[in-house]
Structures are given as structure tokens and as C-alpha cells.
All heavy atoms as a GROMACS GRO file, in nm:
protein
  565
    1MET      N    1   0.083  -0.116   0.000
    1MET     CA    2   0.000   0.000   0.000
    1MET      C    3   0.089   0.124   0.000
    1MET      O    4   0.189   0.130   0.070
    1MET     CB    5  -0.089   0.000   0.125
    1MET     CG    6  -0.166   0.128   0.141
    1MET     SD    7  -0.254   0.145   0.298
    1MET     CE    8  -0.360   0.004   0.294
    2LYS      N    9   0.049   0.223  -0.080
    2LYS     CA   10   0.121   0.349  -0.086
    2LYS      C   11   0.028   0.462  -0.043
    2LYS      O   12  -0.090   0.461  -0.076
    2LYS     CB   13   0.169   0.377  -0.229
    2LYS     CG   14   0.273   0.282  -0.279
    2LYS     CD   15   0.316   0.318  -0.418
    2LYS     CE   16   0.415   0.216  -0.473
    2LYS     NZ   17   0.458   0.247  -0.609
    3LYS      N   18   0.086   0.557   0.032
    3LYS     CA   19   0.010   0.674   0.074
    3LYS      C   20   0.098   0.797   0.062
    3LYS      O   21   0.220   0.787   0.071
    3LYS     CB   22  -0.038   0.660   0.218
    3LYS     CG   23  -0.146   0.552   0.234
    3LYS     CD   24  -0.209   0.558   0.369
    3LYS     CE   25  -0.325   0.654   0.361
    3LYS     NZ   26  -0.406   0.662   0.480
    4SER      N   27   0.034   0.911   0.044
    4SER     CA   28   0.105   1.038   0.033
    4SER      C   29   0.064   1.127   0.150
    4SER      O   30  -0.055   1.132   0.186
    4SER     CB   31   0.069   1.104  -0.100
    4SER     OG   32   0.142   1.222  -0.116
    5TYR      N   33   0.161   1.195   0.208
    5TYR     CA   34   0.137   1.282   0.323
    5TYR      C   35   0.196   1.420   0.297
    5TYR      O   36   0.306   1.431   0.242
    5TYR     CB   37   0.202   1.223   0.450
    5TYR     CG   38   0.146   1.089   0.487
    5TYR    CD1   39   0.203   0.972   0.438
    5TYR    CD2   40   0.036   1.079   0.571
    5TYR    CE1   41   0.151   0.847   0.472
    5TYR    CE2   42  -0.017   0.954   0.605
    5TYR     CZ   43   0.042   0.840   0.555
    5TYR     OH   44  -0.011   0.717   0.589
    6LYS      N   45   0.126   1.522   0.340
    6LYS     CA   46   0.178   1.659   0.336
    6LYS      C   47   0.271   1.675   0.455
    6LYS      O   48   0.241   1.626   0.564
    6LYS     CB   49   0.062   1.758   0.344
    6LYS     CG   50   0.104   1.902   0.330
    6LYS     CD   51  -0.018   1.993   0.335
    6LYS     CE   52   0.013   2.138   0.319
    6LYS     NZ   53   0.136   2.189   0.370
    7ILE      N   54   0.384   1.741   0.433
    7ILE     CA   55   0.481   1.761   0.540
    7ILE      C   56   0.514   1.910   0.554
    7ILE      O   57   0.488   1.988   0.464
    7ILE     CB   58   0.612   1.681   0.516
    7ILE    CG1   59   0.682   1.725   0.388
    7ILE    CG2   60   0.584   1.531   0.517
    7ILE    CD1   61   0.821   1.669   0.370
    8ASP      N   62   0.569   1.943   0.668
    8ASP     CA   63   0.620   2.078   0.692
    8ASP      C   64   0.764   2.062   0.739
    8ASP      O   65   0.789   2.002   0.845
    8ASP     CB   66   0.536   2.150   0.796
    8ASP     CG   67   0.582   2.293   0.819
    8ASP    OD1   68   0.646   2.350   0.728
    8ASP    OD2   69   0.555   2.347   0.928
    9VAL      N   70   0.858   2.110   0.658
    9VAL     CA   71   1.001   2.100   0.689
    9VAL      C   72   1.069   2.224   0.633
    9VAL      O   73   1.024   2.281   0.534
    9VAL     CB   74   1.059   1.968   0.633
    9VAL    CG1   75   1.054   1.964   0.482
    9VAL    CG2   76   1.198   1.941   0.683
   10ASP      N   77   1.178   2.267   0.698
   10ASP     CA   78   1.240   2.396   0.668
   10ASP      C   79   1.338   2.398   0.551
   10ASP      O   80   1.351   2.499   0.485
   10ASP     CB   81   1.312   2.450   0.792
   10ASP     CG   82   1.215   2.475   0.906
   10ASP    OD1   83   1.098   2.507   0.879
   10ASP    OD2   84   1.257   2.463   1.022
   11CYS      N   85   1.410   2.289   0.529
   11CYS     CA   86   1.513   2.293   0.425
   11CYS      C   87   1.528   2.156   0.358
   11CYS      O   88   1.482   2.055   0.411
   11CYS     CB   89   1.648   2.338   0.485
   11CYS     SG   90   1.720   2.220   0.598
   12ALA      N   91   1.595   2.155   0.245
   12ALA     CA   92   1.614   2.031   0.169
   12ALA      C   93   1.697   1.930   0.248
   12ALA      O   94   1.672   1.810   0.242
   12ALA     CB   95   1.679   2.061   0.035
   13ASN      N   96   1.797   1.977   0.321
   13ASN     CA   97   1.880   1.887   0.401
   13ASN      C   98   1.796   1.819   0.509
   13ASN      O   99   1.809   1.699   0.534
   13ASN     CB  100   1.997   1.964   0.463
   13ASN     CG  101   2.094   1.874   0.534
   13ASN    OD1  102   2.132   1.770   0.482
   13ASN    ND2  103   2.134   1.914   0.653
   14CYS      N  104   1.707   1.896   0.571
   14CYS     CA  105   1.619   1.841   0.673
   14CYS      C  106   1.522   1.739   0.612
   14CYS      O  107   1.490   1.637   0.672
   14CYS     CB  108   1.541   1.952   0.741
   14CYS     SG  109   1.647   2.072   0.823
   15ALA      N  110   1.475   1.768   0.492
   15ALA     CA  111   1.386   1.675   0.422
   15ALA      C  112   1.457   1.543   0.396
   15ALA      O  113   1.398   1.436   0.410
   15ALA     CB  114   1.337   1.737   0.292
   16GLN      N  115   1.585   1.548   0.360
   16GLN     CA  116   1.663   1.426   0.338
   16GLN      C  117   1.677   1.347   0.467
   16GLN      O  118   1.668   1.224   0.467
   16GLN     CB  119   1.802   1.460   0.281
   16GLN     CG  120   1.886   1.339   0.249
   16GLN     CD  121   1.824   1.250   0.144
   16GLN    OE1  122   1.787   1.297   0.038
   16GLN    NE2  123   1.809   1.122   0.173
   17LYS      N  124   1.697   1.416   0.578
   17LYS     CA  125   1.706   1.350   0.709
   17LYS      C  126   1.574   1.282   0.743
   17LYS      O  127   1.572   1.170   0.796
   17LYS     CB  128   1.742   1.450   0.818
   17LYS     CG  129   1.884   1.500   0.812
   17LYS     CD  130   1.908   1.599   0.924
   17LYS     CE  131   2.045   1.660   0.917
   17LYS     NZ  132   2.066   1.759   1.025
   18MET      N  133   1.462   1.349   0.711
   18MET     CA  134   1.330   1.288   0.734
   18MET      C  135   1.312   1.163   0.650
   18MET      O  136   1.262   1.062   0.699
   18MET     CB  137   1.219   1.388   0.698
   18MET     CG  138   1.195   1.495   0.799
   18MET     SD  139   1.057   1.602   0.751
   18MET     CE  140   0.917   1.493   0.772
   19GLU      N  141   1.355   1.169   0.525
   19GLU     CA  142   1.343   1.053   0.436
   19GLU      C  143   1.423   0.936   0.492
   19GLU      O  144   1.374   0.822   0.497
   19GLU     CB  145   1.391   1.090   0.296
   19GLU     CG  146   1.377   0.977   0.197
   19GLU     CD  147   1.416   1.018   0.057
   19GLU    OE1  148   1.350   1.108   0.000
   19GLU    OE2  149   1.514   0.962   0.004
   20ASP      N  150   1.546   0.963   0.534
   20ASP     CA  151   1.630   0.856   0.590
   20ASP      C  152   1.567   0.796   0.715
   20ASP      O  153   1.565   0.674   0.732
   20ASP     CB  154   1.770   0.911   0.622
   20ASP     CG  155   1.849   0.950   0.498
   20ASP    OD1  156   1.812   0.907   0.386
   20ASP    OD2  157   1.947   1.026   0.514
   21ALA      N  158   1.514   0.881   0.803
   21ALA     CA  159   1.452   0.834   0.926
   21ALA      C  160   1.327   0.750   0.895
   21ALA      O  161   1.304   0.646   0.957
   21ALA     CB  162   1.415   0.952   1.015
   22ALA      N  163   1.248   0.794   0.799
   22ALA     CA  164   1.127   0.720   0.761
   22ALA      C  165   1.164   0.582   0.706
   22ALA      O  166   1.100   0.482   0.739
   22ALA     CB  167   1.046   0.798   0.658
   23ASN      N  168   1.269   0.576   0.625
   23ASN     CA  169   1.310   0.448   0.566
   23ASN      C  170   1.366   0.351   0.669
   23ASN      O  171   1.369   0.231   0.644
   23ASN     CB  172   1.411   0.472   0.453
   23ASN     CG  173   1.342   0.508   0.323
   23ASN    OD1  174   1.254   0.436   0.278
   23ASN    ND2  175   1.379   0.619   0.264
   24ARG      N  176   1.407   0.401   0.784
   24ARG     CA  177   1.458   0.314   0.891
   24ARG      C  178   1.347   0.267   0.985
   24ARG      O  179   1.373   0.193   1.080
   24ARG     CB  180   1.566   0.386   0.972
   24ARG     CG  181   1.697   0.405   0.898
   24ARG     CD  182   1.808   0.451   0.990
   24ARG     NE  183   1.777   0.575   1.060
   24ARG     CZ  184   1.805   0.697   1.017
   24ARG    NH1  185   1.866   0.713   0.902
   24ARG    NH2  186   1.773   0.802   1.089
   25THR      N  187   1.224   0.308   0.960
   25THR     CA  188   1.112   0.275   1.047
   25THR      C  189   1.052   0.139   1.007
   25THR      O  190   1.030   0.114   0.889
   25THR     CB  191   1.002   0.384   1.038
   25THR    OG1  192   1.062   0.510   1.070
   25THR    CG2  193   0.890   0.356   1.135
   26ALA      N  194   1.028   0.056   1.107
   26ALA     CA  195   0.966  -0.075   1.083
   26ALA      C  196   0.829  -0.056   1.019
   26ALA      O  197   0.751   0.030   1.061
   26ALA     CB  198   0.952  -0.150   1.214
   27GLY      N  199   0.802  -0.134   0.916
   27GLY     CA  200   0.674  -0.127   0.845
   27GLY      C  201   0.679  -0.043   0.719
   27GLY      O  202   0.587  -0.046   0.639
   28VAL      N  203   0.788   0.032   0.702
   28VAL     CA  204   0.804   0.115   0.582
   28VAL      C  205   0.893   0.040   0.482
   28VAL      O  206   1.006   0.006   0.513
   28VAL     CB  207   0.868   0.252   0.615
   28VAL    CG1  208   0.897   0.330   0.488
   28VAL    CG2  209   0.776   0.332   0.707
   29LYS      N  210   0.838   0.016   0.365
   29LYS     CA  211   0.916  -0.048   0.259
   29LYS      C  212   1.003   0.055   0.188
   29LYS      O  213   1.120   0.032   0.160
   29LYS     CB  214   0.821  -0.116   0.159
   29LYS     CG  215   0.891  -0.194   0.051
   29LYS     CD  216   0.791  -0.269  -0.034
   29LYS     CE  217   0.860  -0.354  -0.137
   29LYS     NZ  218   0.763  -0.428  -0.219
   30ASN      N  219   0.943   0.173   0.159
   30ASN     CA  220   1.016   0.279   0.091
   30ASN      C  221   0.946   0.412   0.119
   30ASN      O  222   0.824   0.420   0.113
   30ASN     CB  223   1.021   0.253  -0.059
   30ASN     CG  224   1.108   0.354  -0.131
   30ASN    OD1  225   1.218   0.385  -0.087
   30ASN    ND2  226   1.059   0.407  -0.240
   31ALA      N  227   1.026   0.514   0.150
   31ALA     CA  228   0.972   0.648   0.170
   31ALA      C  229   1.054   0.746   0.087
   31ALA      O  230   1.176   0.736   0.082
   31ALA     CB  231   0.977   0.687   0.316
   32VAL      N  232   0.985   0.839   0.022
   32VAL     CA  233   1.050   0.941  -0.059
   32VAL      C  234   0.991   1.076  -0.020
   32VAL      O  235   0.869   1.094  -0.021
   32VAL     CB  236   1.028   0.916  -0.210
   32VAL    CG1  237   1.090   1.027  -0.293
   32VAL    CG2  238   1.083   0.781  -0.251
   33VAL      N  239   1.079   1.170   0.015
   33VAL     CA  240   1.037   1.304   0.051
   33VAL      C  241   1.071   1.398  -0.064
   33VAL      O  242   1.183   1.399  -0.114
   33VAL     CB  243   1.106   1.352   0.181
   33VAL    CG1  244   1.076   1.498   0.206
   33VAL    CG2  245   1.061   1.267   0.299
   34ASN      N  246   0.972   1.476  -0.105
   34ASN     CA  247   0.991   1.577  -0.208
   34ASN      C  248   0.982   1.714  -0.138
   34ASN      O  249   0.873   1.758  -0.101
   34ASN     CB  250   0.885   1.564  -0.316
   34ASN     CG  251   0.905   1.664  -0.429
   34ASN    OD1  252   0.945   1.777  -0.407
   34ASN    ND2  253   0.876   1.619  -0.550
   35PHE      N  254   1.098   1.777  -0.118
   35PHE     CA  255   1.102   1.904  -0.046
   35PHE      C  256   1.026   2.014  -0.121
   35PHE      O  257   0.953   2.093  -0.060
   35PHE     CB  258   1.246   1.947  -0.022
   35PHE     CG  259   1.257   2.083   0.039
   35PHE    CD1  260   1.212   2.108   0.167
   35PHE    CD2  261   1.314   2.188  -0.032
   35PHE    CE1  262   1.220   2.234   0.224
   35PHE    CE2  263   1.323   2.314   0.024
   35PHE     CZ  264   1.276   2.337   0.152
   36MET      N  265   1.040   2.020  -0.252
   36MET     CA  266   0.974   2.125  -0.330
   36MET      C  267   0.822   2.116  -0.321
   36MET      O  268   0.753   2.217  -0.318
   36MET     CB  269   1.019   2.120  -0.476
   36MET     CG  270   1.166   2.148  -0.496
   36MET     SD  271   1.218   2.311  -0.438
   36MET     CE  272   1.142   2.413  -0.560
   37MET      N  273   0.770   1.996  -0.317
   37MET     CA  274   0.625   1.976  -0.310
   37MET      C  275   0.576   1.963  -0.166
   37MET      O  276   0.455   1.957  -0.142
   37MET     CB  277   0.586   1.850  -0.388
   37MET     CG  278   0.629   1.848  -0.531
   37MET     SD  279   0.513   1.914  -0.648
   37MET     CE  280   0.367   1.825  -0.618
   38LEU      N  281   0.670   1.954  -0.070
   38LEU     CA  282   0.638   1.932   0.071
   38LEU      C  283   0.548   1.810   0.087
   38LEU      O  284   0.441   1.815   0.149
   38LEU     CB  285   0.575   2.056   0.134
   38LEU     CG  286   0.669   2.175   0.150
   38LEU    CD1  287   0.595   2.295   0.206
   38LEU    CD2  288   0.788   2.140   0.238
   39LYS      N  289   0.595   1.698   0.029
   39LYS     CA  290   0.522   1.572   0.034
   39LYS      C  291   0.613   1.458   0.072
   39LYS      O  292   0.732   1.458   0.037
   39LYS     CB  293   0.462   1.539  -0.103
   39LYS     CG  294   0.330   1.600  -0.131
   39LYS     CD  295   0.273   1.541  -0.257
   39LYS     CE  296   0.126   1.566  -0.265
   39LYS     NZ  297   0.068   1.506  -0.382
   40MET      N  298   0.556   1.360   0.140
   40MET     CA  299   0.626   1.235   0.169
   40MET      C  300   0.539   1.122   0.114
   40MET      O  301   0.422   1.110   0.151
   40MET     CB  302   0.646   1.215   0.319
   40MET     CG  303   0.710   1.081   0.354
   40MET     SD  304   0.718   1.048   0.532
   40MET     CE  305   0.851   1.155   0.580
   41ASN      N  306   0.594   1.046   0.022
   41ASN     CA  307   0.526   0.928  -0.031
   41ASN      C  308   0.582   0.806   0.038
   41ASN      O  309   0.704   0.786   0.040
   41ASN     CB  310   0.546   0.918  -0.182
   41ASN     CG  311   0.481   1.034  -0.255
   41ASN    OD1  312   0.368   1.069  -0.228
   41ASN    ND2  313   0.554   1.094  -0.346
   42VAL      N  314   0.493   0.727   0.097
   42VAL     CA  315   0.535   0.612   0.176
   42VAL      C  316   0.473   0.486   0.118
   42VAL      O  317   0.352   0.480   0.097
   42VAL     CB  318   0.494   0.626   0.324
   42VAL    CG1  319   0.541   0.506   0.405
   42VAL    CG2  320   0.548   0.756   0.383
   43GLU      N  321   0.557   0.387   0.094
   43GLU     CA  322   0.510   0.253   0.056
   43GLU      C  323   0.532   0.165   0.178
   43GLU      O  324   0.642   0.156   0.231
   43GLU     CB  325   0.588   0.200  -0.063
   43GLU     CG  326   0.541   0.064  -0.108
   43GLU     CD  327   0.616   0.010  -0.230
   43GLU    OE1  328   0.703   0.080  -0.283
   43GLU    OE2  329   0.586  -0.104  -0.270
   44PHE      N  330   0.423   0.103   0.223
   44PHE     CA  331   0.428   0.022   0.344
   44PHE      C  332   0.455  -0.125   0.310
   44PHE      O  333   0.418  -0.173   0.204
   44PHE     CB  334   0.296   0.033   0.420
   44PHE     CG  335   0.267   0.173   0.465
   44PHE    CD1  336   0.190   0.258   0.388
   44PHE    CD2  337   0.319   0.221   0.583
   44PHE    CE1  338   0.165   0.388   0.428
   44PHE    CE2  339   0.296   0.351   0.625
   44PHE     CZ  340   0.218   0.435   0.547
   45GLU      N  341   0.520  -0.193   0.404
   45GLU     CA  342   0.543  -0.336   0.388
   45GLU      C  343   0.408  -0.407   0.394
   45GLU      O  344   0.313  -0.358   0.456
   45GLU     CB  345   0.635  -0.387   0.499
   45GLU     CG  346   0.776  -0.333   0.487
   45GLU     CD  347   0.867  -0.377   0.600
   45GLU    OE1  348   0.819  -0.439   0.697
   45GLU    OE2  349   0.987  -0.348   0.591
   46GLU      N  350   0.403  -0.522   0.331
   46GLU     CA  351   0.278  -0.598   0.328
   46GLU      C  352   0.234  -0.634   0.469
   46GLU      O  353   0.313  -0.679   0.551
   46GLU     CB  354   0.296  -0.727   0.246
   46GLU     CG  355   0.166  -0.794   0.217
   46GLU     CD  356   0.173  -0.890   0.101
   46GLU    OE1  357   0.256  -0.869   0.011
   46GLU    OE2  358   0.094  -0.984   0.101
   47GLY      N  359   0.107  -0.607   0.497
   47GLY     CA  360   0.051  -0.636   0.628
   47GLY      C  361   0.069  -0.524   0.730
   47GLY      O  362   0.014  -0.531   0.839
   48ALA      N  363   0.145  -0.421   0.696
   48ALA     CA  364   0.166  -0.310   0.789
   48ALA      C  365   0.046  -0.217   0.787
   48ALA      O  366  -0.012  -0.190   0.682
   48ALA     CB  367   0.292  -0.233   0.752
   49ASP      N  368   0.007  -0.169   0.905
   49ASP     CA  369  -0.106  -0.076   0.918
   49ASP      C  370  -0.052   0.067   0.922
   49ASP      O  371   0.016   0.104   1.018
   49ASP     CB  372  -0.182  -0.107   1.046
   49ASP     CG  373  -0.302  -0.016   1.066
   49ASP    OD1  374  -0.330   0.069   0.980
   49ASP    OD2  375  -0.370  -0.032   1.171
   50PRO      N  376  -0.082   0.147   0.819
   50PRO     CA  377  -0.032   0.285   0.816
   50PRO      C  378  -0.066   0.365   0.942
   50PRO      O  379   0.011   0.449   0.985
   50PRO     CB  380  -0.100   0.346   0.693
   50PRO     CG  381  -0.127   0.229   0.606
   50PRO     CD  382  -0.158   0.115   0.699
   51LYS      N  383  -0.182   0.337   1.003
   51LYS     CA  384  -0.222   0.411   1.123
   51LYS      C  385  -0.133   0.379   1.243
   51LYS      O  386  -0.125   0.458   1.336
   51LYS     CB  387  -0.368   0.383   1.156
   51LYS     CG  388  -0.461   0.444   1.054
   51LYS     CD  389  -0.605   0.422   1.087
   51LYS     CE  390  -0.686   0.479   0.973
   51LYS     NZ  391  -0.821   0.497   0.996
   52GLN      N  392  -0.067   0.265   1.240
   52GLN     CA  393   0.026   0.230   1.346
   52GLN      C  394   0.169   0.269   1.310
   52GLN      O  395   0.248   0.305   1.396
   52GLN     CB  396   0.020   0.080   1.376
   52GLN     CG  397  -0.111   0.039   1.440
   52GLN     CD  398  -0.116  -0.111   1.465
   52GLN    OE1  399  -0.036  -0.187   1.413
   52GLN    NE2  400  -0.212  -0.153   1.547
   53VAL      N  401   0.203   0.262   1.182
   53VAL     CA  402   0.339   0.290   1.136
   53VAL      C  403   0.370   0.438   1.134
   53VAL      O  404   0.477   0.482   1.178
   53VAL     CB  405   0.363   0.227   0.996
   53VAL    CG1  406   0.499   0.267   0.941
   53VAL    CG2  407   0.351   0.075   1.003
   54MET      N  408   0.277   0.521   1.087
   54MET     CA  409   0.306   0.663   1.067
   54MET      C  410   0.338   0.741   1.196
   54MET      O  411   0.425   0.827   1.194
   54MET     CB  412   0.195   0.731   0.988
   54MET     CG  413   0.196   0.694   0.840
   54MET     SD  414   0.356   0.714   0.758
   54MET     CE  415   0.378   0.892   0.766
   55PRO      N  416   0.274   0.712   1.310
   55PRO     CA  417   0.318   0.779   1.432
   55PRO      C  418   0.464   0.748   1.466
   55PRO      O  419   0.538   0.834   1.516
   55PRO     CB  420   0.223   0.727   1.539
   55PRO     CG  421   0.099   0.693   1.463
   55PRO     CD  422   0.149   0.639   1.331
   56GLU      N  423   0.509   0.627   1.434
   56GLU     CA  424   0.649   0.589   1.456
   56GLU      C  425   0.740   0.663   1.358
   56GLU      O  426   0.851   0.704   1.393
   56GLU     CB  427   0.668   0.438   1.443
   56GLU     CG  428   0.605   0.359   1.556
   56GLU     CD  429   0.662   0.397   1.693
   56GLU    OE1  430   0.785   0.402   1.708
   56GLU    OE2  431   0.581   0.424   1.783
   57VAL      N  432   0.693   0.678   1.234
   57VAL     CA  433   0.769   0.755   1.135
   57VAL      C  434   0.788   0.898   1.185
   57VAL      O  435   0.899   0.951   1.183
   57VAL     CB  436   0.698   0.754   0.996
   57VAL    CG1  437   0.763   0.855   0.902
   57VAL    CG2  438   0.700   0.615   0.936
   58LEU      N  439   0.681   0.960   1.232
   58LEU     CA  440   0.689   1.098   1.282
   58LEU      C  441   0.784   1.105   1.401
   58LEU      O  442   0.867   1.197   1.409
   58LEU     CB  443   0.550   1.149   1.321
   58LEU     CG  444   0.546   1.291   1.377
   58LEU    CD1  445   0.604   1.392   1.278
   58LEU    CD2  446   0.404   1.329   1.415
   59LYS      N  447   0.776   1.009   1.490
   59LYS     CA  448   0.864   1.007   1.609
   59LYS      C  449   1.011   0.998   1.565
   59LYS      O  450   1.096   1.072   1.615
   59LYS     CB  451   0.827   0.889   1.698
   59LYS     CG  452   0.898   0.887   1.832
   59LYS     CD  453   0.832   0.790   1.926
   59LYS     CE  454   0.906   0.659   1.920
   59LYS     NZ  455   0.854   0.560   2.015
   60ASN      N  456   1.039   0.912   1.468
   60ASN     CA  457   1.176   0.896   1.419
   60ASN      C  458   1.223   1.021   1.344
   60ASN      O  459   1.339   1.061   1.356
   60ASN     CB  460   1.188   0.773   1.330
   60ASN     CG  461   1.178   0.645   1.409
   60ASN    OD1  462   1.200   0.643   1.529
   60ASN    ND2  463   1.143   0.537   1.342
   61CYS      N  464   1.134   1.083   1.269
   61CYS     CA  465   1.169   1.206   1.197
   61CYS      C  466   1.200   1.319   1.295
   61CYS      O  467   1.292   1.398   1.272
   61CYS     CB  468   1.057   1.248   1.102
   61CYS     SG  469   1.041   1.142   0.957
   62ARG      N  470   1.125   1.326   1.403
   62ARG     CA  471   1.148   1.433   1.501
   62ARG      C  472   1.278   1.414   1.578
   62ARG      O  473   1.327   1.508   1.637
   62ARG     CB  474   1.030   1.444   1.595
   62ARG     CG  475   0.912   1.510   1.524
   62ARG     CD  476   0.805   1.552   1.619
   62ARG     NE  477   0.704   1.631   1.548
   62ARG     CZ  478   0.580   1.641   1.590
   62ARG    NH1  479   0.541   1.581   1.700
   62ARG    NH2  480   0.495   1.715   1.523
   63LYS      N  481   1.333   1.294   1.576
   63LYS     CA  482   1.464   1.271   1.639
   63LYS      C  483   1.573   1.344   1.560
   63LYS      O  484   1.672   1.385   1.617
   63LYS     CB  485   1.496   1.122   1.646
   63LYS     CG  486   1.414   1.047   1.749
   63LYS     CD  487   1.449   0.900   1.748
   63LYS     CE  488   1.359   0.821   1.841
   63LYS     NZ  489   1.384   0.677   1.830
   64VAL      N  490   1.556   1.356   1.429
   64VAL     CA  491   1.657   1.421   1.345
   64VAL      C  492   1.619   1.564   1.307
   64VAL      O  493   1.704   1.644   1.272
   64VAL     CB  494   1.686   1.338   1.217
   64VAL    CG1  495   1.749   1.206   1.252
   64VAL    CG2  496   1.563   1.320   1.131
   65GLU      N  497   1.490   1.596   1.312
   65GLU     CA  498   1.442   1.731   1.278
   65GLU      C  499   1.324   1.761   1.370
   65GLU      O  500   1.209   1.729   1.338
   65GLU     CB  501   1.403   1.736   1.130
   65GLU     CG  502   1.365   1.872   1.081
   65GLU     CD  503   1.470   1.978   1.109
   65GLU    OE1  504   1.591   1.951   1.094
   65GLU    OE2  505   1.430   2.088   1.148
   66SER      N  506   1.353   1.822   1.484
   66SER     CA  507   1.254   1.834   1.591
   66SER      C  508   1.129   1.913   1.555
   66SER      O  509   1.023   1.890   1.614
   66SER     CB  510   1.319   1.894   1.715
   66SER     OG  511   1.367   2.024   1.687
   67ASP      N  512   1.137   2.006   1.461
   67ASP     CA  513   1.020   2.088   1.430
   67ASP      C  514   0.947   2.046   1.302
   67ASP      O  515   0.866   2.120   1.250
   67ASP     CB  516   1.056   2.236   1.424
   67ASP     CG  517   1.152   2.270   1.312
   67ASP    OD1  518   1.214   2.177   1.257
   67ASP    OD2  519   1.168   2.390   1.281
   68CYS      N  520   0.974   1.926   1.252
   68CYS     CA  521   0.904   1.879   1.132
   68CYS      C  522   0.763   1.836   1.168
   68CYS      O  523   0.731   1.810   1.284
   68CYS     CB  524   0.980   1.765   1.065
   68CYS     SG  525   0.976   1.609   1.156
   69GLU      N  526   0.679   1.825   1.066
   69GLU     CA  527   0.541   1.783   1.086
   69GLU      C  528   0.498   1.698   0.968
   69GLU      O  529   0.540   1.722   0.855
   69GLU     CB  530   0.449   1.904   1.099
   69GLU     CG  531   0.307   1.870   1.139
   69GLU     CD  532   0.298   1.800   1.273
   69GLU    OE1  533   0.322   1.862   1.377
   69GLU    OE2  534   0.265   1.679   1.273
   70ILE      N  535   0.417   1.597   0.996
   70ILE     CA  536   0.356   1.514   0.892
   70ILE      C  537   0.205   1.521   0.916
   70ILE      O  538   0.158   1.491   1.025
   70ILE     CB  539   0.403   1.367   0.900
   70ILE    CG1  540   0.555   1.359   0.888
   70ILE    CG2  541   0.335   1.284   0.790
   70ILE    CD1  542   0.612   1.220   0.911
   71PHE      N  543   0.132   1.565   0.815
   71PHE     CA  544  -0.012   1.583   0.829
   71PHE      C  545  -0.089   1.463   0.773
   71PHE      O  546  -0.045   1.398   0.679
   71PHE     CB  547  -0.055   1.710   0.754
   71PHE     CG  548   0.014   1.833   0.805
   71PHE    CD1  549   0.125   1.886   0.738
   71PHE    CD2  550  -0.029   1.896   0.921
   71PHE    CE1  551   0.189   1.998   0.786
   71PHE    CE2  552   0.035   2.009   0.969
   71PHE     CZ  553   0.145   2.060   0.902
   72GLY      N  554  -0.204   1.436   0.832
   72GLY     CA  555  -0.291   1.332   0.780
   72GLY      C  556  -0.265   1.193   0.836
   72GLY      O  557  -0.308   1.095   0.778
   73ILE      N  558  -0.193   1.187   0.949
   73ILE     CA  559  -0.170   1.053   1.007
   73ILE      C  560  -0.263   1.027   1.123
   73ILE      O  561  -0.327   1.113   1.174
   73ILE     CB  562  -0.024   1.034   1.053
   73ILE    CG1  563   0.021   1.138   1.153
   73ILE    CG2  564   0.067   1.031   0.935
   73ILE    CD1  565   0.158   1.116   1.211
   0.00000   0.00000   0.00000
């Protein structure tokens, strides 16, 4: 399953850190952050529940970029 989320992040470097953190989260098969569009596209592993995975993604992203936000989770 793939889902798209609106994000709030300050710079391209921070967006890359968010992408790396999201990709290290259990249940995420692949995550791509587009800084220009302020979007994060997430492909979930089979059987993973996005409603359980995305709060963990946000928690991991905030470890590297404390003021980032992911909307719609």
C-alpha cells in the first residue's frame, strides 16, 4: 500500500534526514520526501497498518528534525 502525506520542513537537508529516518522505520518499505512539493510518499510493507506505522515515522523524523510535521496521520 502506498500513501502520500503533506509535510512541513524547513530545508532540503532536513527533508533528506526525514526521508532517511522514515526508511529506517519498521513497516516502511520505501519512503520518498519531495522538499519542493512538501510531500512524503510512503510505501508500506505488506501487512503493515499505516495508522500504526506513521506515528512511529513521525517520532523517528522528530529525532533528526525536531520541528518537522507530517499531516494526515
